[in-house]
TORKOL-753594 format. One line per 4 residues: number of its first residue (from 1); their letters; for each residue x, y negated, z negated of C-alpha. Coordinates in steps of 0.2 Angstrom, whole numbers, always signed. Layout:
N
NUM = A = X/Y/Z; ...
***
This chain:
335
1 = XXXX = +195/+169/-25; +211/+160/-28; +210/+147/-14; +212/+129/-19
5 = XXXX = +213/+135/-38; +226/+132/-52; +232/+150/-56; +244/+151/-71
9 = XXXX = +252/+169/-75; +259/+172/-92; +275/+183/-91; +275/+178/-74
13 = XXXX = +295/+183/-71; +291/+202/-74; +289/+215/-62; +270/+213/-61
17 = XXXX = +272/+193/-60; +284/+195/-46; +273/+205/-35; +258/+194/-40
21 = XXXX = +266/+178/-33; +272/+186/-17; +255/+192/-14; +246/+176/-19
25 = XXXX = +258/+166/-8; +255/+177/+6; +237/+179/+6; +229/+164/-4
29 = XXXX = +231/+146/-3; +230/+141/-22; +232/+122/-27; +245/+128/-38
33 = XXXX = +252/+143/-46; +262/+142/-62; +274/+155/-68; +274/+154/-87
37 = XXXX = +289/+165/-96; +302/+162/-108; +318/+167/-99; +326/+153/-89
41 = XXXX = +337/+164/-80; +324/+174/-74; +313/+158/-68; +329/+151/-60
45 = XXXX = +331/+168/-48; +313/+168/-44; +313/+150/-40; +327/+155/-27
49 = XXXX = +316/+167/-21; +301/+159/-19; +304/+142/-12; +286/+136/-12
53 = XXXX = +280/+119/-15; +264/+126/-23; +274/+135/-36; +278/+128/-52
57 = XXXX = +289/+135/-68; +285/+133/-86; +296/+137/-98; +287/+144/-115
61 = XXXX = +282/+159/-125; +264/+164/-129; +269/+164/-148; +270/+145/-146
65 = XXXX = +251/+140/-146; +256/+120/-143; +267/+125/-127; +253/+136/-122
69 = XXXX = +240/+121/-123; +251/+110/-113; +254/+123/-100; +235/+127/-98
73 = XXXX = +231/+108/-93; +220/+108/-78; +222/+127/-75; +207/+136/-67
77 = XXXX = +212/+154/-69; +225/+164/-82; +232/+180/-78; +239/+186/-96
81 = XXXX = +254/+199/-92; +266/+193/-105; +268/+209/-117; +281/+218/-129
85 = XXXX = +281/+234/-119; +296/+245/-124; +288/+260/-135; +303/+264/-145
89 = XXXX = +308/+245/-148; +290/+242/-154; +292/+257/-166; +308/+249/-173
93 = XXXX = +302/+231/-173; +284/+233/-177; +279/+215/-181; +288/+209/-167
97 = XXXX = +276/+218/-156; +262/+211/-167; +267/+192/-164; +268/+194/-146
101 = XXXX = +253/+207/-142; +241/+201/-154; +244/+184/-160; +251/+180/-144
105 = XXXX = +236/+185/-136; +224/+175/-148; +235/+160/-144; +231/+162/-125
109 = XXXX = +213/+164/-129; +212/+148/-140; +221/+137/-128; +210/+145/-112
113 = XXXX = +195/+139/-123; +201/+123/-127; +207/+118/-110; +190/+125/-102
117 = XXXX = +200/+138/-91; +186/+146/-79; +193/+165/-80; +205/+174/-90
121 = XXXX = +210/+193/-86; +222/+202/-97; +234/+217/-91; +232/+232/-103
125 = XXXX = +239/+249/-103; +231/+267/-103; +242/+269/-120; +228/+257/-128
129 = XXXX = +216/+272/-126; +216/+283/-141; +235/+275/-145; +247/+285/-154
133 = XXXX = +261/+272/-154; +262/+254/-161; +264/+247/-143; +246/+256/-139
137 = XXXX = +239/+250/-155; +244/+231/-152; +236/+233/-134; +221/+240/-141
141 = XXXX = +218/+226/-153; +223/+213/-139; +209/+222/-128; +197/+220/-143
145 = XXXX = +200/+201/-147; +200/+197/-128; +183/+205/-126; +176/+198/-143
149 = XXXX = +182/+181/-136; +167/+180/-125; +155/+181/-141; +162/+163/-147
153 = XXXX = +168/+154/-132; +158/+138/-131; +161/+134/-114; +162/+142/-98
157 = XXXX = +177/+152/-100; +176/+170/-96; +188/+185/-103; +190/+202/-96
161 = XXXX = +203/+215/-96; +211/+228/-83; +218/+243/-89; +229/+255/-79
165 = XXXX = +242/+267/-81; +261/+270/-76; +268/+258/-61; +279/+264/-48
169 = XXXX = +294/+252/-45; +292/+242/-61; +305/+238/-72; +307/+253/-85
173 = XXXX = +299/+265/-73; +306/+284/-75; +309/+284/-57; +326/+274/-57
177 = XXXX = +331/+283/-73; +328/+300/-64; +337/+292/-50; +352/+287/-59
181 = XXXX = +353/+303/-69; +354/+312/-51; +367/+299/-45; +379/+304/-60
185 = XXXX = +377/+322/-57; +368/+323/-75; +353/+335/-80; +336/+327/-77
189 = XXXX = +328/+325/-95; +309/+330/-94; +300/+330/-112; +288/+345/-108
193 = XXXX = +284/+352/-91; +265/+351/-93; +266/+333/-95; +255/+322/-84
197 = XXXX = +252/+304/-80; +242/+292/-70; +252/+282/-57; +249/+267/-48
201 = XXXX = +260/+256/-36; +264/+238/-41; +255/+231/-26; +240/+241/-30
205 = XXXX = +239/+234/-47; +240/+216/-43; +227/+217/-28; +214/+227/-41
209 = XXXX = +217/+213/-53; +213/+200/-40; +197/+211/-35; +192/+210/-53
213 = XXXX = +194/+193/-55; +180/+190/-42; +167/+203/-49; +170/+200/-67
217 = XXXX = +156/+191/-77; +166/+191/-94; +168/+206/-107; +172/+220/-95
221 = XXXX = +186/+233/-95; +191/+238/-77; +199/+254/-75; +204/+261/-58
225 = XXXX = +202/+277/-53; +221/+284/-50; +231/+298/-44; +239/+310/-57
229 = XXXX = +256/+318/-55; +266/+330/-67; +282/+322/-74; +293/+338/-69
233 = XXXX = +285/+337/-50; +293/+319/-49; +310/+325/-56; +310/+339/-44
237 = XXXX = +305/+328/-29; +319/+315/-34; +333/+328/-37; +329/+345/-30
241 = XXXX = +346/+351/-35; +349/+345/-50; +345/+355/-67; +329/+349/-77
245 = XXXX = +331/+349/-95; +317/+350/-107; +319/+339/-120; +303/+340/-130
249 = XXXX = +290/+325/-134; +296/+310/-143; +287/+301/-157; +275/+292/-151
253 = XXXX = +272/+300/-135; +257/+310/-126; +257/+326/-117; +243/+318/-106
257 = XXXX = +237/+300/-104; +219/+294/-106; +210/+279/-97; +195/+282/-104
261 = XXXX = +189/+290/-119; +175/+302/-123; +168/+288/-136; +171/+275/-122
265 = XXXX = +158/+283/-112; +142/+277/-121; +146/+259/-113; +156/+263/-98
269 = XXXX = +149/+264/-80; +156/+273/-64; +158/+265/-49; +166/+274/-33
273 = XXXX = +184/+266/-36; +183/+261/-53; +176/+263/-71; +168/+247/-79
277 = XXXX = +167/+246/-98; +156/+234/-107; +158/+235/-126; +148/+219/-128
281 = XXXX = +132/+228/-120; +121/+213/-126; +131/+201/-118; +126/+207/-100
285 = XXXX = +113/+207/-88; +107/+222/-77; +120/+234/-71; +125/+233/-54
289 = XXXX = +116/+245/-41; +132/+253/-37; +136/+258/-55; +129/+273/-64
293 = XXXX = +131/+279/-82; +143/+293/-87; +136/+310/-92; +131/+314/-110
297 = XXXX = +145/+328/-109; +159/+315/-102; +175/+321/-110; +185/+306/-106
301 = XXXX = +196/+302/-90; +213/+309/-94; +228/+311/-82; +226/+331/-84
305 = XXXX = +207/+333/-79; +210/+321/-64; +201/+326/-47; +216/+315/-39
309 = XXXX = +233/+322/-39; +248/+316/-29; +253/+327/-15; +271/+335/-11
313 = XXXX = +271/+323/+4; +266/+308/-6; +280/+311/-20; +292/+312/-4
317 = XXXX = +285/+296/+2; +287/+288/-14; +305/+295/-16; +310/+288/+1
321 = XXXX = +304/+272/-2; +313/+269/-19; +330/+275/-11; +327/+262/+4
325 = XXXX = +325/+247/-8; +306/+247/-5; +293/+246/-21; +277/+247/-9
329 = XXXX = +275/+267/-11; +263/+279/-5; +245/+271/-3; +230/+276/-13
333 = XXX = +214/+268/-11; +207/+261/-27; +195/+249/-22
***
């Protein structure tokens, strides 16, 4: 899929970009891999880590359409991972999130069309499904304009989206926060004992995106089937001897998370390992043989009604990997 292709990843110095680079260089032979981001120090550090002749670093911001047009010259595949992600910061600086997650995404679309990019896939979040905070709302908007781009694209460029849940080992993950509380002898703050979340490890997220690149035809939102976990169980696994302090749900926070809503079900199809949402039904041909429609009484794919849950053994394995400096945590088969 990526062999002999020029691949560019926006936000390429983030957690996803680092792991994406590692996997692509170890498993594929791209003609060129371009890391596009606005942080020159992170690019410098990443260049020291990945000393590879086929890796290029391009300073730029997705808010800058001219810079994107320059970066997308001769690019075949774009992974759009750049985003304004911190929920409280987005609430306090709402239009900054809009400028990056919505206007910046439209800039990516325009540059990809103008430069005849073959495939573009955007990384979204569970928070885009029935959003209750500004970050989720901007990511839902980004999904919508990404999918709609397939309607007016005059050339071969295809646009699709991958939407998944919380990532183990990523920057800002709750795991290092809980671990730091444990090391400082502080109570572990949990907002609600009932709270559940979808979880995916970073490597799996990257491999799922690459897999979706191979099967996309433009206009899909791909959702992996993931395992769920109660947040309080994670806290107990990390710090079994620490006090658990219940703090209450914060503004913009959900008790349970959603990856596919009941309203999405009308245009969503199910495979053994994922859901495939096709909002532009008229844009597509026949459904694949291994896909089936969701039942009429489908109530949504939520972290609390999931049939896949991380076991105690898997939780212990996650903590062991983290404490030993490894980000490749428990294995879940997602495709």
